[in-house]
Kinemage of the C-alpha trace (Angstrom):
@kinemage 1
@onewidth
@group {chain A} dominant
@subgroup {mainchain}
@vectorlist {calphas} color= white
{ca met a 1} P -5.831 29.179 -1.568
{ca ser a 2} L -6.851 25.677 -0.480
{ca asp a 3} L -5.392 23.745 2.508
{ca thr a 4} L -5.938 20.562 0.557
{ca glu a 5} L -2.829 18.858 -0.817
{ca thr a 6} L -3.008 17.206 -4.221
{ca ile a 7} L -0.806 15.168 -6.464
{ca thr a 8} L -1.127 15.029 -10.265
{ca glu a 9} L -0.031 11.988 -12.114
{ca asn a 10} L -0.910 10.715 -15.634
{ca gly a 11} L -2.997 13.839 -16.177
{ca lys a 12} L -5.251 13.192 -13.183
{ca thr a 13} L -5.196 15.234 -9.939
{ca his a 14} L -5.829 13.365 -6.730
{ca glu a 15} L -6.663 14.926 -3.365
{ca ile a 16} L -4.389 13.648 -0.566
{ca gly a 17} L -5.781 12.980 2.910
{ca ala a 18} L -7.505 10.596 5.259
{ca leu a 19} L -10.632 8.797 4.041
{ca pro a 20} L -13.935 10.211 5.303
{ca lys a 21} L -15.437 7.903 7.935
{ca ser a 22} L -18.581 7.682 5.920
{ca ala a 23} L -16.705 5.710 3.212
{ca phe a 24} L -16.008 2.890 5.636
{ca ala a 25} L -19.609 2.812 6.745
{ca thr a 26} L -21.169 2.599 3.307
{ca met a 27} L -18.593 1.117 0.867
{ca thr a 28} L -16.685 -2.136 0.491
{ca gly a 29} L -12.934 -1.966 0.734
{ca leu a 30} L -12.573 -2.647 -2.965
{ca asp a 31} L -15.074 0.161 -3.780
{ca ile a 32} L -12.914 2.565 -1.713
{ca phe a 33} L -9.851 1.758 -3.814
{ca glu a 34} L -11.757 2.031 -7.065
{ca arg a 35} L -12.969 5.496 -5.992
{ca met a 36} L -9.433 6.501 -4.909
{ca met a 37} L -8.006 5.463 -8.236
{ca ala a 38} L -10.721 7.489 -10.005
{ca gly a 39} L -9.906 10.493 -7.876
{ca asp a 40} L -13.258 10.567 -6.144
{ca leu a 41} L -11.776 9.821 -2.685
{ca pro a 42} L -8.503 11.140 -1.259
{ca ala a 43} L -5.319 9.103 -1.691
{ca pro a 44} L -3.167 8.251 1.404
{ca pro a 45} L -0.816 11.136 2.502
{ca ile a 46} L 2.131 8.741 2.823
{ca met a 47} L 2.318 8.639 -0.992
{ca ile a 48} L 3.608 12.226 -1.184
{ca his a 49} L 7.076 11.782 0.419
{ca ser a 50} L 7.556 8.021 0.058
{ca asn a 51} L 7.349 7.708 -3.724
{ca ile a 52} L 4.824 4.893 -3.335
{ca arg a 53} L 1.848 4.797 -5.741
{ca met a 54} L -1.391 2.847 -6.132
{ca lys a 55} L -1.406 0.733 -9.254
{ca glu a 56} L -4.251 -1.840 -9.320
{ca phe a 57} L -6.718 -3.569 -7.073
{ca glu a 58} L -9.067 -6.528 -7.141
{ca glu a 59} L -10.635 -8.452 -4.216
{ca gly a 60} L -7.825 -9.938 -2.193
{ca arg a 61} L -5.034 -8.376 -4.281
{ca ala a 62} L -3.320 -4.944 -4.239
{ca val a 63} L -0.406 -3.708 -6.360
{ca phe a 64} L 1.705 -0.736 -5.536
{ca thr a 65} L 4.787 0.694 -7.156
{ca gly a 66} L 7.708 2.520 -5.607
{ca leu a 67} L 10.572 4.603 -6.881
{ca pro a 68} L 13.645 4.118 -4.779
{ca ala a 69} L 15.502 7.462 -4.287
{ca lys a 70} L 18.603 8.757 -2.658
{ca glu a 71} L 16.395 10.187 0.151
{ca phe a 72} L 15.810 6.629 1.323
{ca leu a 73} L 19.430 5.582 1.646
{ca asn a 74} L 20.882 3.877 4.692
{ca pro a 75} L 24.511 4.580 5.774
{ca leu a 76} L 25.766 1.771 3.378
{ca gly a 77} L 24.336 3.452 0.305
{ca thr a 78} L 21.460 1.024 -0.378
{ca val a 79} L 17.741 1.769 0.112
{ca his a 80} L 16.788 1.545 3.788
{ca gly a 81} L 14.906 -1.529 4.878
{ca gly a 82} L 12.258 0.720 6.472
{ca trp a 83} L 11.243 2.040 3.034
{ca ile a 84} L 11.137 -1.536 1.674
{ca ser a 85} L 9.049 -2.604 4.668
{ca thr a 86} L 6.698 0.391 4.255
{ca leu a 87} L 6.032 -0.581 0.597
{ca ile a 88} L 5.389 -4.222 1.573
{ca asp a 89} L 3.171 -3.316 4.553
{ca thr a 90} L 1.220 -0.981 2.204
{ca ala a 91} L 0.530 -3.593 -0.534
{ca leu a 92} L -0.136 -6.501 1.752
{ca ser a 93} L -2.385 -4.583 4.174
{ca cys a 94} L -4.329 -3.027 1.287
{ca ala a 95} L -4.873 -6.554 -0.088
{ca val a 96} L -6.723 -7.136 3.190
{ca his a 97} L -8.490 -3.789 2.807
{ca thr a 98} L -9.967 -4.881 -0.554
{ca thr a 99} L -11.839 -7.618 1.305
{ca leu a 100} L -13.593 -5.310 3.786
{ca lys a 101} L -17.410 -5.206 3.970
{ca pro a 102} L -19.135 -1.879 4.636
{ca gly a 103} L -18.664 -0.969 8.296
{ca glu a 104} L -15.409 -2.859 8.704
{ca phe a 105} L -11.911 -1.550 9.152
{ca tyr a 106} L -8.543 -3.072 10.007
{ca thr a 107} L -5.200 -2.541 11.637
{ca thr a 108} L -1.920 -4.325 11.036
{ca thr a 109} L -0.952 -6.532 13.968
{ca ser a 110} L 2.346 -8.014 12.597
{ca leu a 111} L 4.615 -7.521 9.672
{ca asn a 112} L 7.416 -9.852 8.672
{ca val a 113} L 9.799 -8.853 5.856
{ca asn a 114} L 12.654 -10.829 4.335
{ca met a 115} L 15.069 -8.803 2.223
{ca val a 116} L 16.981 -11.036 -0.143
{ca arg a 117} L 19.089 -8.507 -2.183
{ca pro a 118} L 19.969 -4.843 -1.856
{ca leu a 119} L 17.944 -2.180 -3.623
{ca his a 120} L 19.792 0.797 -5.056
{ca pro a 121} L 18.420 4.270 -5.706
{ca gly a 122} L 18.035 5.072 -9.373
{ca ser a 123} L 17.450 1.396 -10.142
{ca gly a 124} L 13.993 2.061 -11.530
{ca glu a 125} L 10.493 1.442 -10.429
{ca val a 126} L 9.803 -1.528 -8.131
{ca val a 127} L 6.436 -3.414 -7.941
{ca cys a 128} L 5.011 -4.953 -4.862
{ca val a 129} L 2.067 -7.359 -5.121
{ca gly a 130} L 0.042 -8.335 -2.026
{ca arg a 131} L -2.327 -11.378 -1.990
{ca ile a 132} L -4.773 -12.638 0.674
{ca val a 133} L -3.811 -15.968 2.227
{ca his a 134} L -6.649 -16.058 4.841
{ca arg a 135} L -9.634 -13.861 5.518
{ca gly a 136} L -11.663 -14.696 8.611
{ca ser a 137} L -14.171 -12.621 10.491
{ca arg a 138} L -11.500 -11.181 12.928
{ca leu a 139} L -8.116 -11.954 11.405
{ca ala a 140} L -6.659 -11.728 7.895
{ca thr a 141} L -3.226 -12.684 6.561
{ca ser a 142} L -1.613 -11.761 3.288
{ca glu a 143} L 1.705 -12.331 1.569
{ca gly a 144} L 3.550 -10.727 -1.158
{ca asp a 145} L 6.789 -9.813 -2.881
{ca leu a 146} L 8.691 -6.813 -4.058
{ca arg a 147} L 10.485 -7.036 -7.387
{ca asn a 148} L 12.741 -4.733 -9.362
{ca ala a 149} L 12.232 -3.616 -12.943
{ca glu a 150} L 13.889 -6.835 -14.198
{ca gly a 151} L 11.511 -8.977 -12.143
{ca lys a 152} L 14.165 -9.961 -9.560
{ca leu a 153} L 12.985 -10.595 -6.043
{ca ile a 154} L 14.094 -7.845 -3.652
{ca ala a 155} L 12.046 -8.843 -0.610
{ca his a 156} L 8.973 -10.869 0.457
{ca gly a 157} L 6.841 -10.768 3.454
{ca thr a 158} L 3.667 -11.478 5.376
{ca val a 159} L 1.101 -9.280 7.203
{ca ser a 160} L -1.518 -10.111 9.748
{ca cys a 161} L -4.394 -7.653 10.214
{ca met a 162} L -7.195 -7.539 12.831
{ca ile a 163} L -10.601 -6.938 11.299
{ca leu a 164} L -12.635 -4.488 13.419
{ca lys a 165} L -16.181 -3.284 13.385
{ca pro a 166} L -17.275 0.077 14.874
{ca ser a 167} L -18.739 -0.204 18.367
């Protein structure tokens, strides 16, 4: 029996876990996501319990989907803002990740989320698109929005990320 967790979707099995440090040293951020999508690198563990999935990537852009479920309800019966914020942070930060050069990594320094309408469990898949606004040598910012299955805006936000190089 293996200690490795996996998830199978669309007929493809993906290992779940942290990326090997060697990936950051030798691959661009976009290469990392392409290899994750192909199943050659592990997918982030947060995907398992959060119902958040990788959808598509290009340099400066990341798309994730989410499936709001009753497990994410707040006391009022709508999807908790923390789940919405997690999905937005994921897509917007990964948009920054797609711009990394080999040897670079990043960390989120600020997250701002504006929720404009409630999200209900069972309302279907939502889509979050993150786009780079600015990419400097030490700081990157991105923006994006979360929309329901009908294309209605649920929330929008911004992320700032510090770009780091190993010392």
